[in-house]
MARFI-41644 format. One record per residue (C-alpha): residue in three letters; x, y, z. Coordinates in steps of 0.2 Angstrom, whole numbers. Layout:
<nodes>
+-----+-------+-------+-------+
|   r |    xx |    yy |    zz |
+-----+-------+-------+-------+
| ALA |     X |     Y |     Z |
...
+-----+-------+-------+-------+
</nodes>
This chain:
<nodes>
+-----+-------+-------+-------+
|   r |    xx |    yy |    zz |
+-----+-------+-------+-------+
| UNK |     0 |     0 |     0 |
| UNK |     7 |    18 |    -4 |
| UNK |    12 |    28 |    11 |
| UNK |    -4 |    39 |    11 |
| UNK |   -16 |    24 |     7 |
| UNK |   -19 |    30 |   -10 |
| UNK |   -14 |    25 |   -28 |
| UNK |    -1 |    35 |   -37 |
| UNK |   -15 |    43 |   -47 |
| UNK |   -16 |    29 |   -59 |
| UNK |     2 |    31 |   -65 |
| UNK |    13 |    16 |   -65 |
| UNK |    32 |    16 |   -64 |
| UNK |    35 |    -2 |   -68 |
| UNK |    47 |    -3 |   -82 |
| UNK |    49 |    16 |   -83 |
| UNK |    50 |    32 |   -73 |
| UNK |    37 |    45 |   -68 |
| UNK |    40 |    62 |   -74 |
| UNK |    34 |    79 |   -67 |
| UNK |    18 |    78 |   -77 |
| UNK |    13 |    61 |   -69 |
| UNK |    15 |    51 |   -84 |
| UNK |    26 |    36 |   -86 |
| UNK |    41 |    36 |   -97 |
| UNK |    55 |    24 |  -102 |
| UNK |    73 |    26 |   -94 |
| UNK |    85 |    32 |  -106 |
| UNK |   102 |    31 |   -97 |
| UNK |   118 |    30 |  -105 |
| UNK |   129 |    14 |  -103 |
| UNK |   139 |    21 |   -90 |
| UNK |   124 |    27 |   -80 |
| UNK |   116 |    10 |   -82 |
| UNK |   132 |     1 |   -76 |
| UNK |   133 |    14 |   -61 |
| UNK |   115 |    10 |   -56 |
| UNK |   117 |    -9 |   -57 |
| UNK |   131 |    -7 |   -44 |
| UNK |   119 |     0 |   -31 |
| UNK |   108 |   -11 |   -20 |
| UNK |   102 |     5 |   -11 |
| UNK |    96 |    13 |   -28 |
| UNK |    87 |    -3 |   -32 |
| UNK |    78 |    -3 |   -15 |
| UNK |    74 |    15 |   -16 |
| UNK |    65 |    13 |   -33 |
| UNK |    54 |    -1 |   -25 |
| UNK |    48 |    13 |   -14 |
| UNK |    45 |    26 |   -28 |
| UNK |    27 |    23 |   -30 |
| UNK |    24 |    26 |   -12 |
| UNK |    36 |    41 |   -11 |
| UNK |    27 |    49 |   -26 |
| UNK |    10 |    46 |   -19 |
| UNK |    16 |    56 |    -3 |
| UNK |    23 |    69 |   -13 |
| UNK |     8 |    72 |   -23 |
| UNK |    -3 |    72 |    -7 |
| UNK |     7 |    86 |     0 |
| UNK |     8 |    95 |   -16 |
| UNK |   -11 |    96 |   -18 |
| UNK |   -13 |   103 |     0 |
| UNK |     2 |   115 |     2 |
| UNK |     3 |   125 |    18 |
| UNK |    14 |   141 |    21 |
| UNK |    24 |   145 |    37 |
| UNK |    27 |   138 |    54 |
| UNK |    10 |   129 |    56 |
| UNK |     7 |   115 |    44 |
| UNK |    -5 |   103 |    52 |
| UNK |   -10 |    94 |    36 |
| UNK |     8 |    91 |    31 |
| UNK |    13 |    86 |    49 |
| UNK |    -2 |    73 |    49 |
| UNK |     4 |    66 |    32 |
| UNK |    21 |    63 |    39 |
| UNK |    16 |    55 |    55 |
| UNK |     4 |    43 |    45 |
| UNK |    19 |    39 |    33 |
| UNK |    32 |    35 |    47 |
| UNK |    19 |    26 |    59 |
| UNK |    24 |     8 |    62 |
| UNK |    43 |    10 |    59 |
| UNK |    48 |    10 |    77 |
| UNK |    54 |    27 |    78 |
| UNK |    54 |    39 |    93 |
| UNK |    44 |    54 |    88 |
| UNK |    43 |    71 |    95 |
| UNK |    32 |    86 |    89 |
| UNK |    36 |   104 |    90 |
| UNK |    29 |   115 |   102 |
| UNK |    32 |   132 |    93 |
| UNK |    28 |   125 |    76 |
| UNK |    22 |   109 |    67 |
| UNK |    39 |   101 |    66 |
| UNK |    42 |    82 |    68 |
| UNK |    58 |    74 |    74 |
| UNK |    59 |    55 |    72 |
| UNK |    74 |    45 |    79 |
| UNK |    79 |    29 |    73 |
| UNK |    89 |    20 |    87 |
| UNK |    99 |     4 |    81 |
| UNK |   102 |    -1 |    99 |
| UNK |   121 |    -2 |    96 |
| UNK |   133 |    12 |   101 |
| UNK |   138 |    23 |    88 |
| UNK |   137 |    41 |    81 |
| UNK |   121 |    51 |    78 |
| UNK |   117 |    58 |    61 |
| UNK |   103 |    71 |    57 |
| UNK |    94 |    70 |    40 |
| UNK |    83 |    85 |    36 |
| UNK |    68 |    90 |    25 |
| UNK |    59 |   106 |    24 |
| UNK |    40 |   105 |    22 |
| UNK |    33 |   122 |    19 |
| UNK |    26 |   130 |     3 |
| UNK |    26 |   147 |    -5 |
| UNK |    12 |   160 |    -6 |
| UNK |    11 |   159 |   -25 |
| UNK |    -2 |   153 |   -37 |
| UNK |     2 |   137 |   -47 |
| UNK |     1 |   137 |   -66 |
| UNK |     9 |   120 |   -69 |
| UNK |    -6 |   111 |   -76 |
| UNK |    -2 |    96 |   -66 |
| UNK |   -16 |    84 |   -62 |
| UNK |   -11 |    84 |   -44 |
| UNK |    -9 |   103 |   -44 |
| UNK |   -12 |   114 |   -28 |
| UNK |   -30 |   114 |   -22 |
| UNK |   -26 |   129 |   -11 |
| UNK |   -28 |   146 |   -20 |
| UNK |   -13 |   157 |   -20 |
| UNK |    -1 |   143 |   -12 |
| UNK |    10 |   131 |   -21 |
| UNK |    25 |   120 |   -18 |
| UNK |    36 |   129 |   -30 |
| UNK |    53 |   125 |   -21 |
| UNK |    52 |   106 |   -20 |
| UNK |    49 |   104 |    -1 |
| UNK |    35 |    92 |    -5 |
| UNK |    48 |    81 |   -13 |
| UNK |    60 |    84 |     1 |
| UNK |    47 |    78 |    13 |
| UNK |    43 |    62 |     3 |
| UNK |    61 |    58 |     1 |
| UNK |    65 |    59 |    19 |
| UNK |    50 |    48 |    23 |
| UNK |    56 |    36 |    10 |
| UNK |    74 |    36 |    18 |
| UNK |    66 |    33 |    35 |
| UNK |    57 |    18 |    29 |
| UNK |    73 |    11 |    20 |
| UNK |    84 |    14 |    34 |
| UNK |    72 |     6 |    47 |
| UNK |    72 |    -9 |    36 |
| UNK |    91 |   -10 |    35 |
| UNK |    94 |    -5 |    54 |
| UNK |   104 |   -21 |    56 |
| UNK |   118 |   -13 |    45 |
| UNK |   120 |     2 |    56 |
| UNK |   126 |     7 |    73 |
| UNK |   120 |    23 |    82 |
| UNK |   106 |    34 |    78 |
| UNK |    98 |    43 |    63 |
| UNK |    87 |    58 |    67 |
| UNK |    74 |    63 |    54 |
| UNK |    71 |    82 |    55 |
| UNK |    54 |    87 |    46 |
| UNK |    55 |   106 |    47 |
| UNK |    41 |   120 |    43 |
| UNK |    45 |   138 |    40 |
| UNK |    61 |   137 |    29 |
| UNK |    54 |   150 |    17 |
| UNK |    47 |   163 |    28 |
| UNK |    52 |   160 |    46 |
| UNK |    69 |   152 |    49 |
| UNK |    60 |   136 |    57 |
| UNK |    77 |   128 |    61 |
| UNK |    81 |   139 |    75 |
| UNK |    65 |   135 |    86 |
| UNK |    68 |   117 |    82 |
| UNK |    86 |   119 |    89 |
| UNK |    79 |   128 |   104 |
| UNK |    68 |   114 |   107 |
| UNK |    82 |   101 |   108 |
| UNK |    84 |    96 |    90 |
| UNK |   103 |    93 |    92 |
| UNK |   102 |    84 |   108 |
| UNK |    92 |    68 |   111 |
| UNK |    81 |    64 |   126 |
| UNK |    96 |    53 |   134 |
| UNK |   108 |    68 |   132 |
| UNK |   116 |    61 |   116 |
| UNK |   122 |    75 |   104 |
| UNK |   120 |    75 |    85 |
| UNK |   137 |    73 |    78 |
| UNK |   134 |    78 |    59 |
| UNK |   119 |    84 |    48 |
| UNK |   115 |    81 |    30 |
| UNK |   102 |    89 |    18 |
| UNK |    98 |    89 |     0 |
| UNK |    89 |   102 |   -11 |
| UNK |    80 |    97 |   -27 |
| UNK |    81 |   108 |   -42 |
| UNK |    75 |   107 |   -61 |
| UNK |    90 |   115 |   -69 |
| UNK |   102 |   100 |   -67 |
| UNK |   101 |    84 |   -76 |
| UNK |    89 |    72 |   -67 |
| UNK |    97 |    61 |   -53 |
| UNK |   113 |    70 |   -53 |
| UNK |   121 |    77 |   -36 |
| UNK |   130 |    93 |   -35 |
| UNK |   141 |    98 |   -20 |
| UNK |   156 |   108 |   -15 |
| UNK |   165 |   110 |     1 |
| UNK |   165 |   127 |    10 |
| UNK |   152 |   140 |     6 |
| UNK |   137 |   132 |    -3 |
| UNK |   124 |   146 |     0 |
| UNK |   125 |   164 |     3 |
| UNK |   119 |   174 |    18 |
| UNK |   102 |   181 |    14 |
| UNK |    97 |   198 |    22 |
| UNK |    82 |   209 |    20 |
| UNK |    80 |   227 |    15 |
| UNK |    65 |   239 |    19 |
| UNK |    66 |   257 |    14 |
| UNK |    52 |   270 |    16 |
| UNK |    55 |   287 |     8 |
| UNK |    46 |   300 |    17 |
| UNK |    40 |   316 |     7 |
| UNK |    25 |   327 |     7 |
| UNK |     9 |   323 |    -2 |
| UNK |    -1 |   335 |   -14 |
| UNK |    -9 |   337 |   -30 |
| UNK |     0 |   329 |   -46 |
| UNK |    -2 |   345 |   -55 |
| UNK |     9 |   354 |   -43 |
| UNK |    25 |   344 |   -40 |
| UNK |    35 |   359 |   -36 |
| UNK |    24 |   363 |   -21 |
| UNK |    27 |   345 |   -12 |
| UNK |    40 |   333 |    -9 |
| UNK |    38 |   318 |   -22 |
| UNK |    45 |   302 |   -14 |
| UNK |    42 |   292 |   -30 |
| UNK |    58 |   298 |   -41 |
| UNK |    68 |   298 |   -25 |
| UNK |    64 |   280 |   -22 |
| UNK |    68 |   276 |   -40 |
| UNK |    85 |   285 |   -39 |
| UNK |    89 |   275 |   -23 |
| UNK |    86 |   259 |   -33 |
| UNK |    99 |   264 |   -46 |
| UNK |   111 |   271 |   -33 |
| UNK |   111 |   255 |   -23 |
| UNK |   117 |   246 |   -39 |
| UNK |   131 |   258 |   -41 |
| UNK |   136 |   256 |   -23 |
| UNK |   137 |   237 |   -25 |
| UNK |   149 |   239 |   -40 |
| UNK |   160 |   252 |   -32 |
| UNK |   161 |   246 |   -14 |
| UNK |   162 |   227 |   -15 |
| UNK |   177 |   219 |   -21 |
| UNK |   175 |   209 |   -38 |
| UNK |   181 |   193 |   -30 |
| UNK |   168 |   195 |   -15 |
| UNK |   151 |   192 |   -24 |
| UNK |   137 |   202 |   -18 |
| UNK |   119 |   204 |   -25 |
| UNK |   106 |   217 |   -20 |
| UNK |    89 |   216 |   -28 |
| UNK |    75 |   228 |   -25 |
| UNK |    59 |   217 |   -28 |
| UNK |    44 |   228 |   -23 |
| UNK |    40 |   247 |   -25 |
| UNK |    24 |   253 |   -17 |
| UNK |    18 |   271 |   -18 |
| UNK |     2 |   281 |   -21 |
| UNK |   -17 |   277 |   -22 |
| UNK |   -23 |   287 |   -36 |
| UNK |   -17 |   294 |   -53 |
| UNK |   -18 |   312 |   -48 |
| UNK |   -11 |   312 |   -30 |
| UNK |     8 |   313 |   -26 |
| UNK |     9 |   301 |   -11 |
| UNK |    17 |   304 |     6 |
| UNK |    28 |   289 |     5 |
| UNK |    36 |   276 |    -6 |
| UNK |    41 |   259 |     1 |
| UNK |    55 |   248 |    -6 |
| UNK |    59 |   230 |    -1 |
| UNK |    71 |   217 |    -7 |
| UNK |    86 |   207 |    -2 |
| UNK |   105 |   207 |    -2 |
| UNK |   115 |   191 |    -3 |
| UNK |   134 |   189 |     1 |
| UNK |   147 |   176 |     4 |
| UNK |   157 |   183 |    18 |
| UNK |   154 |   192 |    34 |
| UNK |   166 |   206 |    27 |
| UNK |   155 |   209 |    12 |
| UNK |   139 |   207 |    22 |
| UNK |   145 |   222 |    33 |
| UNK |   150 |   232 |    18 |
| UNK |   133 |   231 |     9 |
| UNK |   124 |   233 |    25 |
| UNK |   133 |   250 |    29 |
| UNK |   131 |   255 |    11 |
| UNK |   113 |   253 |    10 |
| UNK |   110 |   265 |    25 |
| UNK |   123 |   277 |    19 |
| UNK |   116 |   278 |     0 |
| UNK |    97 |   278 |     4 |
| UNK |    99 |   290 |    18 |
| UNK |   110 |   302 |     7 |
| UNK |    99 |   301 |    -8 |
| UNK |    83 |   305 |     2 |
| UNK |    92 |   320 |    11 |
| UNK |    99 |   327 |    -6 |
| UNK |    80 |   330 |   -11 |
| UNK |    75 |   337 |     6 |
| UNK |    67 |   320 |    12 |
| UNK |    71 |   306 |    24 |
| UNK |    72 |   288 |    23 |
| UNK |    68 |   275 |    36 |
| UNK |    79 |   260 |    34 |
| UNK |    77 |   243 |    41 |
| UNK |    89 |   229 |    37 |
| UNK |    83 |   213 |    46 |
| UNK |    97 |   199 |    46 |
| UNK |    91 |   183 |    37 |
| UNK |   100 |   167 |    36 |
| UNK |   119 |   165 |    37 |
| UNK |   129 |   156 |    24 |
| UNK |   128 |   138 |    22 |
| UNK |   146 |   131 |    26 |
| UNK |   149 |   112 |    20 |
| UNK |   162 |   104 |    31 |
| UNK |   176 |    98 |    20 |
| UNK |   178 |    81 |    28 |
| UNK |   159 |    77 |    28 |
| UNK |   157 |    83 |    10 |
| UNK |   170 |    70 |     5 |
| UNK |   160 |    57 |    14 |
| UNK |   144 |    63 |     4 |
| UNK |   153 |    62 |   -13 |
| UNK |   159 |    45 |    -9 |
| UNK |   142 |    39 |    -4 |
| UNK |   134 |    47 |   -18 |
| UNK |   146 |    39 |   -30 |
| UNK |   143 |    22 |   -23 |
| UNK |   123 |    24 |   -23 |
| UNK |   120 |    33 |   -39 |
| UNK |   136 |    30 |   -49 |
| UNK |   152 |    41 |   -51 |
| UNK |   146 |    49 |   -67 |
| UNK |   131 |    57 |   -58 |
| UNK |   141 |    66 |   -44 |
| UNK |   148 |    84 |   -49 |
| UNK |   158 |    97 |   -41 |
| UNK |   149 |   114 |   -40 |
| UNK |   160 |   127 |   -48 |
| UNK |   154 |   141 |   -36 |
| UNK |   142 |   144 |   -22 |
| UNK |   123 |   149 |   -25 |
| UNK |   117 |   166 |   -20 |
| UNK |   101 |   158 |   -13 |
| UNK |    98 |   157 |     6 |
| UNK |    94 |   142 |    17 |
| UNK |    91 |   141 |    36 |
| UNK |   100 |   124 |    36 |
| UNK |   114 |   135 |    39 |
| UNK |   109 |   137 |    58 |
| UNK |   111 |   118 |    60 |
| UNK |   128 |   118 |    51 |
| UNK |   134 |   132 |    62 |
| UNK |   132 |   120 |    77 |
| UNK |   137 |   103 |    69 |
| UNK |   148 |    98 |    54 |
| UNK |   139 |    92 |    39 |
| UNK |   134 |    97 |    21 |
| UNK |   119 |   101 |     9 |
| UNK |   119 |    96 |    -9 |
| UNK |   108 |    99 |   -24 |
| UNK |    99 |    85 |   -32 |
| UNK |    95 |    87 |   -51 |
| UNK |    77 |    84 |   -57 |
| UNK |    76 |    91 |   -74 |
| UNK |    60 |    85 |   -83 |
| UNK |    62 |    72 |   -96 |
| UNK |    64 |    78 |  -114 |
| UNK |    70 |    95 |  -107 |
| UNK |    87 |   103 |  -109 |
| UNK |    95 |   106 |   -91 |
| UNK |    96 |   125 |   -88 |
| UNK |    82 |   130 |   -99 |
| UNK |    66 |   125 |   -89 |
| UNK |    57 |   135 |   -76 |
| UNK |    66 |   132 |   -59 |
| UNK |    63 |   133 |   -40 |
| UNK |    51 |   148 |   -36 |
| UNK |    43 |   148 |   -53 |
| UNK |    24 |   145 |   -54 |
| UNK |    28 |   133 |   -68 |
| UNK |    41 |   122 |   -61 |
| UNK |    41 |   104 |   -64 |
| UNK |    52 |    90 |   -57 |
| UNK |    56 |    73 |   -64 |
| UNK |    49 |    62 |   -50 |
| UNK |    62 |    48 |   -54 |
| UNK |    74 |    59 |   -45 |
| UNK |    65 |    55 |   -29 |
| UNK |    72 |    37 |   -29 |
| UNK |    89 |    45 |   -31 |
| UNK |    86 |    56 |   -16 |
| UNK |    80 |    42 |    -5 |
| UNK |    95 |    32 |   -10 |
| UNK |   107 |    47 |    -6 |
| UNK |   100 |    50 |    11 |
| UNK |   102 |    32 |    15 |
| UNK |   119 |    30 |     8 |
| UNK |   126 |    45 |    18 |
| UNK |   118 |    38 |    34 |
| UNK |   125 |    20 |    31 |
| UNK |   143 |    27 |    27 |
| UNK |   142 |    38 |    43 |
| UNK |   134 |    26 |    55 |
| UNK |   142 |    10 |    49 |
| UNK |   155 |     1 |    61 |
| UNK |   149 |     7 |    78 |
| UNK |   155 |    25 |    78 |
| UNK |   172 |    33 |    78 |
| UNK |   189 |    25 |    81 |
| UNK |   190 |    36 |    97 |
| UNK |   174 |    28 |   104 |
| UNK |   180 |    10 |   101 |
| UNK |   196 |    14 |   109 |
| UNK |   186 |    20 |   125 |
| UNK |   175 |     5 |   125 |
| UNK |   190 |    -7 |   124 |
| UNK |   198 |     2 |   138 |
| UNK |   182 |     1 |   148 |
| UNK |   179 |    20 |   147 |
| UNK |   163 |    29 |   145 |
| UNK |   151 |    22 |   132 |
| UNK |   150 |    28 |   115 |
| UNK |   133 |    35 |   118 |
| UNK |   140 |    47 |   130 |
| UNK |   154 |    53 |   119 |
| UNK |   153 |    64 |   104 |
| UNK |   165 |    60 |    91 |
| UNK |   172 |    71 |    78 |
| UNK |   164 |    70 |    61 |
+-----+-------+-------+-------+
</nodes>
């Protein structure tokens, strides 16, 4: 029976794959990829779970929820992991789920994470399982993340005899809008009930721009810091026929937008990437009234704390100075967003090894540079070593890099990639947890020292 107790909308994957439109297709792997796939028992087992994983993804996709409170999504996860013998804890501040697989053998503890929230966006994909909630859509693949992690929980539970230690499955709300990782950390995510600390963490993020079932990873900075900009230019309202008698904030707001772009190119070094984008301008209520205020908002993305400070200081200086030059003032708010995602080099090497073993070496690629997107998995990786990778899911028949991608109202994913994601989660977990923990733990046990469950080995 599928995870959510329903069929996969009549679509079969026997002898083929399921694409983002819910139709069956035949695999068209090259000979190297076929040989790679034959070498992985994990991928074979993950493909057996694919109908269930797809069914759960589509159930969540039809019923998207935004923010920190996701009762329907939480219930879908709880039903899907019921009976696996996991210790489950629900969030107090938000609709999170933390499920622990304890092998009963001493060893390390690995956290695997999936985000669950959708975006406030109207869907225009034409899918037969499209969102049934007006103005809300899973446009960033979090429905797929959740389904893949449930699949991994099922597969690792069935293979627990191969493991030592614990796997922690983190189902997180509010990645898009509220930094849901922080309240989960505050509620004890990284320390289990018996005091055992999480040793390392792993997450993946699906996208449609890369070839399906490929993994893209790099050590060091993976995601930029993502901060917010809000500027209110304050003028003096009046009749549109007499702009010389008022203080018109609209052209000043437009001038600020242009001046901020010049500031970026003239104050941030060319080898310290920074992106500043103003995404909204709001002003006025009628064609013949000059408004009192004009409001700007947007985001800036940086890859180092030095450039982050430079941009932050520059926004205040430029926006305030331009407004003052026209006899006006500017209220400037710069709320800090997510910090950079830093992949631990040693753990990243483990991920590359596990991905190559599970999916085939030809499907593992080094990212040439970080992405300027933001991710609140950064808060987890500030506290424990780990890594986040990209999983390609370009729709079949499409050219990678040419299709709508995450945060588009038309984004589609090749659902065959969900099997690769399940296998990758499991491969990383088995590599990290196999063998009863670190060498230091084994030495302590042989010497009669404290147990491995009380120690926190280096990842």
